[in-house]
N, C-alpha and C positions, 0 to 999 in steps of 0.2 A: 453647683449652687443654683439657686432660684433667681431668675431675672424678674425685675419689676419695671414696668413702664410708667414713667411720669410724663404726662403731656406738657407742652409749653404753657405759658401763662401771660398775663399782662402786668405791667408795672403801674398798678393802680395809684400808688403814692405819687408817681411822676405826673400822671394825668390829672389827679386832683390838685396837685400844686400848681400846674400850669393853668388849668381851666377855671378852677375854683379858688385859687390863691391860698389853699390850705391842704396839705397832704393828708390831713385827718378829716377832711370834709365828709359828712354823712352822704349816703346815697341820694337822699332827697335834695340836698343843697348842690351836690355834684350834677344831678339831673337838671336842675334849674340853670346851672352855669352852662351846660352843654346846649340847652334849648335857647339860651340868650347869651351867646359868647361875648366877652368883653371886647374882642376885636375880631375882624374878619381878614383873612389873608388878602393882600392887595390884588392878587390875580383874580380873586373871586368877588371883590367888592361890588363890581358893576354887573355881575352876571344875573341874568333874568331866567326864570324857569328852574327846573330841578337840576341839582348838581350830583353827578355820579362820580364817585371817587375810586380810583385804583391807587393804592399806596404800595410801593415796592418796585422791584426791578422787572422790566419787561424783557426778560432773557428768554432762553429757548423754550421754557415751559409756558410762556404766554401765547395764547391763541390769537394772533394778530388778525387772521382772516375773519374769524368769528366776530372779533371786536369791531373791525372796520365795517362789516355788514350791519352790525347793531347801530353804530354811530351814524352811518349813512341813512339808516331807516328812521332815525328819530332826531331830526335836526333841531327840534325844540328842546332837546336836553343838552346840557353841557357835561362833557366827560373830562375830568381833571386827573392828570397823572402826576403823582409825586414820587419821584425816584428816577434812577438811571434807565435809559431806554436802549443804549447801545446801537442807536441808529435805526432800530426797528420801527420807531414812530417818528420819522423825519418830518419836521415842521412843514416842508413844502408840499408833501403829498397827503396831508391829512385833511379830513373834512373840517370846515370852519368851526364846528362845535366841539372840536377836540383841543384841549389845552394841556400841552406838555410842560408842566411846571418845572420839572427837573429835580435835582437833589435838594432836600431841605434838612435842616438839623432836627435831631430828636426833640429839641426844645420847642421847635415850631410845629412839628407834625400834629400834635393834638388839635391845633387850631384848624387844620385842614379837615380833620375828621368831624369836628364840631360844625363846620360850614357845609358839610355834605348832607344830602338827603338820603342817599343809598350808597353802600359800598359794593363794588363788583369784583369778582375774581374769575375772569374767563381764562381758564387754564386748559392746556392739552392733557391728554391721558398719556403719561410716560413714566419712566422709572423714578424720576424726581418727584412728580406730583403725587405718585402713589405712596411715597414715603415722607412727604412733607407735612409739617405741622406748623403752619405759618403763624408767627406771633401777631401779625396784623389782624388776623381773624379774631383773636382774643381782644385786641384793642378796639376793633369796631364794636364788638358786643359789649365791652366795658362801657362804651359811650352810648349804648342803646340803639345803635344804628342798624337798620335792616341790611342784610347781606344777601346778595344773589351770587351763587358760585357754581362752577362746573362740578360734576360729581366725583371729586377726588375724595379719598377716604376720610381725611380730617374734617372736611365739610359735612360729609354724610354722618359722621360721628356726632355732630352737634344736634342732630334730630330736627325738631321743629323750630329751632332758633335760626336756622339758615335755609333760605330757599334755594332749591337745586334746579339748574337749567342746563340743557345740552346744546341747544341751537340758538341762533340770534333771535329768532321769533320767541322762543321760550324765555330767553333773558328779558326781552322787551315786556312780555306778559307778566313775568314775575316782578320786574321793576315797577310796572304799573300797579300791581297788587300792593307792593311795599309802599308806594307813594300814597295810596288810599289808606292803608293801615296806619300811616303816620298820624292820622287824625285821632287815633285811640292810643292811650298811653299804656295799656296793659301789656302788649307785646314788647314795647320798648323797655318796660320795667323788668320783664322776664330776662331779656338779653342783658341788661345792666346788672341784674342780680347774679347771673352766671359770671360776668366779669369780676364782680366783687368776691365771688367764691373761688375764682381761679387766678390768684395772684402768686407772685414769686414767694411771698411769705408763706402762703399755704402750701406751695410745693416743697419748700424747705421743711416745713413741719411734717409733711407726709414722708419725706425722705428720712427724717429723724425717727419717726415712728417705725418705719420699716427696719431701720438699722437696730433700733432698740428691741424690736420683736425678734430679729435674727440673733442678736446677742443672747437674748433670754432663751431662745430655743437651743442655741449652742451650749450654753452653760447648763441648761436643764437636761438636755438629752445626751450631751457629750459627743455629739457628732459634728461633722463639718457642715457649714452653711454655704 
């Protein structure tokens, strides 16, 4: 039979309900809600300067050395981590501008994305990252946030929607570009449009169309699919 690959997606209804108060909110009203969130997570309420967000686990695929070099080089930036760290980012040994928030509920997570200026994904090159398709990437783009990521395939697949960086210096430069670009809404709208086009509802529709096409081919040609 023929194999079909369906990428991951974002739960746009959930994010619209949490941030805009309406899971049917238009892209325009959702964009306004992200730009002016109704609340800010308490850990970030008093933060000054740009907020860089990493959402997810900092397990073996996370490039701790690259990240610590980046964080130490830019003490004027705050790096917020939402998710389990497994001791890889122990509070005692971190630069003061690194904020390990810890695990948060899926209900609260959209508020952290809304409060961030840029999302980062500093990953190692290994078997996991070469085959990963992180849902967080879709969620960042859904919220229109700039993303700077290591060159793992799923990030490269997003083309111009994601900035690619290999070293701490490249990450810093790409983040600076993203912070400057925030002054223009065109790139943010393109990212958000991608998010609205890549929802779980759309994935289900694609799957149904593939199944319908296979059934039609089977009934018409009499062969196996």
